[in-house]
C-alpha positions in Angstrom: 116.2 96.6 74.9 115.3 99.8 76.7 115.9 103.3 75.3 119.3 104.9 75.8 118.1 108.5 76.5 116.9 108.7 80.1 117.9 112.3 81.0 114.3 113.5 81.2 113.3 110.9 83.7 116.3 111.4 85.9 115.9 115.2 85.8 112.3 114.9 86.9 113.2 112.5 89.7 116.0 114.8 91.0 113.6 117.8 91.0 111.0 115.8 93.0 113.7 114.6 95.4 114.9 118.1 96.2 111.4 119.2 97.1 110.6 116.3 99.5 112.4 116.8 102.7 111.4 114.9 105.8 111.7 115.7 109.5 113.2 113.5 112.1 111.6 110.1 111.8 108.5 111.6 110.2 107.0 112.3 106.8 105.3 115.6 105.9 102.1 115.4 103.9 102.8 115.9 100.2 101.1 115.3 96.9 102.5 112.4 94.9 104.8 113.6 92.2 103.8 113.5 88.6 104.6 110.1 87.0 107.8 109.9 85.1 107.5 109.4 81.4 106.6 105.8 80.4 109.0 103.6 78.6 112.2 105.3 79.6 113.1 102.6 82.1 116.5 101.1 82.7 118.9 101.8 79.9 122.2 100.7 78.7 124.1 103.9 79.4 127.0 105.5 77.6 128.9 106.1 80.8 132.6 105.6 80.5 133.1 102.9 83.1 134.8 99.6 83.2 132.0 97.1 82.4 133.8 94.1 83.8 132.8 93.4 87.4 135.0 92.2 90.2 134.6 88.6 89.1 135.8 89.4 85.6 132.2 89.0 84.2 131.1 91.5 81.5 128.0 93.2 83.0 127.5 95.6 80.1 126.3 99.0 81.2 122.9 99.6 82.9 121.2 102.3 85.0 118.3 101.5 87.2 115.8 103.5 89.3 114.4 102.0 92.5 111.7 103.6 94.7 110.2 102.8 98.2 108.0 104.3 100.8 110.2 103.8 103.8 111.7 106.7 105.6 115.3 107.7 105.0 116.5 106.0 108.2 114.1 103.1 108.1 115.7 99.6 108.0 114.1 98.9 104.7 116.0 101.9 103.3 119.2 100.6 104.8 118.7 97.3 103.1 117.8 98.9 99.8 121.1 100.8 100.0 122.8 97.4 100.7 121.2 96.0 97.6 122.4 99.1 95.6 125.9 98.8 96.8 126.0 95.0 96.3 125.1 95.5 92.7 127.4 98.4 92.0 130.4 96.8 93.7 130.0 93.4 92.2 129.5 94.8 88.7 132.5 97.2 89.1 130.2 100.2 88.6 128.8 98.9 85.3 125.3 98.7 86.8 124.2 101.8 88.7 121.1 101.9 91.0 119.5 105.3 91.8 117.4 104.8 95.0 114.5 107.1 96.1 113.0 106.2 99.5 110.5 108.2 101.5 107.8 108.1 98.9 109.8 110.5 96.7 108.3 108.9 93.6 104.8 108.8 94.9 102.5 106.8 97.1 102.8 103.0 97.0 100.0 102.4 94.6 101.4 105.0 92.2 104.9 103.5 92.3 103.6 100.0 91.7 101.7 101.3 88.6 104.8 103.1 87.4 106.8 99.9 87.8 104.4 98.0 85.6 104.6 100.8 83.0 108.4 100.8 83.1 109.0 104.4 84.4 110.4 102.9 87.6 112.5 99.8 87.3 112.5 98.4 90.8 110.1 99.0 93.7 110.4 97.9 97.4 107.1 97.6 99.2 105.1 95.3 101.5 104.0 91.9 100.2 102.3 92.1 96.9 99.1 94.1 96.6 96.0 92.0 95.9 94.2 95.1 94.6 96.1 94.4 91.3 94.0 91.6 90.0 95.0 88.5 91.9 91.8 88.2 93.9 92.5 84.6 95.1 95.7 86.0 96.8 93.4 87.9 99.2 93.2 84.7 101.3 96.9 85.2 102.2 96.0 88.7 103.4 93.4 87.7 106.0 95.0 90.0 108.5 95.0 88.0 111.7 95.8 84.5 110.4 99.5 84.3 111.0 100.8 84.4 114.6 104.5 84.2 113.9 107.2 84.8 111.3 107.4 81.1 110.7 103.6 80.9 110.0 104.0 83.6 107.3 107.2 82.1 105.9 105.4 78.8 105.3 102.7 80.6 103.2 105.2 83.0 101.5 107.4 80.1 100.3 104.6 77.8 99.3 103.7 76.7 95.8 100.4 78.4 96.3 102.1 81.8 96.7 104.3 81.1 93.7 101.2 80.7 91.6 99.8 84.0 92.9 103.1 85.8 92.0 103.0 84.3 88.5 99.5 85.6 87.9 100.4 89.0 89.4 103.2 89.2 86.8 100.9 88.3 83.9 98.3 90.9 84.9 100.6 93.7 85.9 103.9 93.3 84.0 105.7 93.2 87.3 108.0 90.4 88.4 108.6 89.7 92.1 112.3 89.0 92.3 112.6 88.7 96.1 110.1 88.0 98.8 112.5 87.1 101.7 112.5 90.5 103.4 110.8 89.2 106.6 109.3 91.9 108.7 108.5 92.1 112.4 105.0 91.6 113.7 102.5 94.4 113.4 101.3 96.7 116.1 99.0 99.6 116.7 100.7 102.9 117.5 97.7 104.4 119.4 96.4 107.2 121.5 93.8 104.9 122.9 94.8 102.4 125.7 94.0 98.9 124.5 94.2 95.6 126.4 91.4 93.6 124.8 89.6 93.3 121.5 86.6 95.0 123.1 88.9 98.1 123.6 89.4 98.2 119.9 85.7 98.8 119.1 85.3 101.9 116.8 89.1 102.6 116.8 89.8 104.8 113.8 93.0 103.2 112.5 95.2 104.0 109.5 95.6 101.0 107.2 96.8 100.5 103.6 94.3 100.7 100.9 93.8 97.0 100.5 90.2 95.8 100.5 90.6 92.6 102.5 92.8 94.3 105.1 90.2 97.0 105.6 87.5 94.3 105.9 89.5 92.3 108.4 89.8 95.3 110.7 86.1 96.0 110.3 85.2 92.4 111.2 86.8 92.8 114.6 85.1 96.1 115.3 87.7 98.7 114.3 87.1 101.6 111.9 89.9 101.2 109.2 90.9 104.4 107.4 93.1 104.1 104.3 95.8 106.7 104.3 99.0 106.9 102.3 102.0 105.7 104.4 103.9 109.0 104.1 100.8 110.8 105.4 100.2 108.6 108.4 102.2 110.5 111.0 100.4 113.8 110.2 97.1 112.0 110.3 97.8 110.7 113.8 99.2 114.0 115.0 96.1 115.9 113.8 93.7 113.4 115.2 92.4 112.2 111.8 93.0 108.7 113.1 93.5 107.4 116.6 96.0 104.8 115.7 98.4 103.6 112.9 98.8 99.9 112.0 102.4 99.2 111.1 105.3 96.9 111.9 106.9 97.4 115.3 110.2 98.6 114.0 108.5 101.2 111.7 106.7 102.6 114.8 110.1 103.9 115.7 111.9 104.6 112.4 108.9 106.4 110.9 108.5 108.5 114.1 104.9 107.4 114.8 105.7 106.8 118.5 106.5 110.5 118.9 102.8 111.5 118.6 101.3 108.4 120.4 100.9 107.2 124.0 100.7 103.4 123.4 102.3 100.7 121.3 99.9 97.7 121.1 101.7 94.5 120.1 99.1 92.5 118.2 101.0 89.2 117.9 98.8 88.2 115.0 100.1 89.4 111.7 103.4 89.0 110.0 104.5 89.6 106.4 107.5 90.5 104.2 108.6 93.2 101.8 108.9 92.3 98.2 111.2 93.6 95.5 109.2 94.3 92.4 110.8 94.6 88.9 109.3 95.7 85.6 108.9 92.4 83.7 109.9 93.8 80.3 113.1 94.9 81.8 113.6 91.6 83.6 113.3 89.7 80.3 115.3 92.2 78.2 118.5 92.5 80.1 121.4 90.0 79.9 121.5 86.8 82.0 124.4 88.1 84.0 122.7 91.4 84.7 119.5 89.6 85.7 121.2 87.1 87.9 123.2 89.8 89.8 120.1 91.9 90.4 118.1 89.0 91.7 121.1 87.8 93.8 121.4 91.2 95.3 117.7 91.5 96.1 117.8 88.1 97.9 121.0 89.0 99.9 119.5 92.3 100.8 116.5 90.4 102.1 118.6 88.4 104.4 120.3 91.6 105.6 116.9 93.3 106.1 115.6 90.3 108.2 118.6 90.5 110.5 118.1 94.3 110.9 114.5 93.7 111.7 115.3 91.2 114.5 117.8 93.7 116.0 115.5 96.6 115.6 112.7 94.9 117.4 114.7 94.8 120.6 116.6 98.2 120.4 113.7 100.3 119.1 111.2 99.1 121.6 113.6 100.0 124.4 114.1 103.5 122.9 110.3 104.0 122.6 109.8 102.9 126.2 112.5 105.4 127.3 110.7 108.1 125.5 107.6 107.5 127.6 105.4 105.3 125.3 103.6 102.4 127.1 104.0 99.0 125.4 101.1 96.6 125.8 101.3 93.1 124.4 98.0 91.5 123.5 97.6 88.2 125.4 96.9 84.9 123.6 93.2 84.8 124.5 92.7 88.2 122.9 94.7 87.2 119.8 92.4 84.2 119.4 89.4 86.7 119.3 91.1 88.5 116.5 91.5 85.3 114.5 88.0 83.9 115.1 86.2 86.0 112.5 88.7 85.2 109.7 87.2 81.8 109.0 83.8 83.3 108.4 85.4 85.9 106.1 87.1 83.2 104.2 83.8 81.3 103.7 82.1 84.4 102.5 84.8 85.2 99.9 84.8 81.6 98.7 81.0 81.7 98.3 81.3 84.9 96.3 83.9 83.2 94.0 86.8 85.4 95.1 89.0 82.4 95.3 88.6 78.7 94.6 86.7 76.7 97.2 89.1 75.1 99.7 91.8 77.7 99.4 91.6 78.8 103.0 91.7 75.2 104.1 94.9 74.9 102.0 96.3 77.9 103.9 95.5 76.2 107.2 97.0 73.0 106.0 100.2 74.9 105.0 100.3 76.3 108.5 99.6 72.9 110.1 96.4 74.2 111.8 
């Protein structure tokens, strides 16, 4: 079981939280906070609370820390709050979840590492990061392969993906407890007008620091630039990049549209957010605690997906009203984005990055 004394970790987190204030819809550039001490993860607290939940189940007493990179008003943060409240209400306050959005606990790569170490218990972020040892999972990150949420759902819920998550857990000590937080399609929030793939040539675009993502963008002629999510707005504002790659709803909630002229709907990449959990914690807590946390993560995923669908409509309208021009990439141009992916897959297979035939398995799952 985890240690009982967690005051140092919480004190550090609250100190960091008070120093990271974000403007309307945007994120100021900050340095990632120092990592919290290792091995002071979730603890069975001494709080004097009724440990019996609303269903009469004894949930013991547990305190959790959960981080994310989404802005305070982002729908991912709303859904994270939903998860927190679901757990706390159903456990009758016996399980407490302290949430820290807006990269308060560091950049995504730092928070993922901290989750593996146990200094963060739960972490909400985009689908799992192939930089952390599961090289064969890169095939699922070929950026322009999926053309709909349903395409991505087929991959995400496949036995192939389950195997990747198992290996990810073995290598990183991180359990994926929910992967059903389905996001909207991605777009470019850009200061360059784009109607064709040819228009994208040389575009300096902010992307996450994931090798295969960067290579995918390079293959279609763009100039991918890895920048921390919470620093993206400033990078676009200062002209460090010409565009930001993000989900359409995040273009609004993160405030990216405020410093851009165009929203380019790519219609060619869909994914989900994952809820990551320290695996030692996952295995050490009681069955009823574990079941409730997983249940809450899955229910919050459904809630997030509903919010994403609603936000896609309302936020695009709001961005248009603000003066941004929305351009939807036509099918013939989407096909041009997809065309180089097969050659990339062949190259990775030849290099031994994943088993021969894996990309064909992806296409079979998609029915293509």
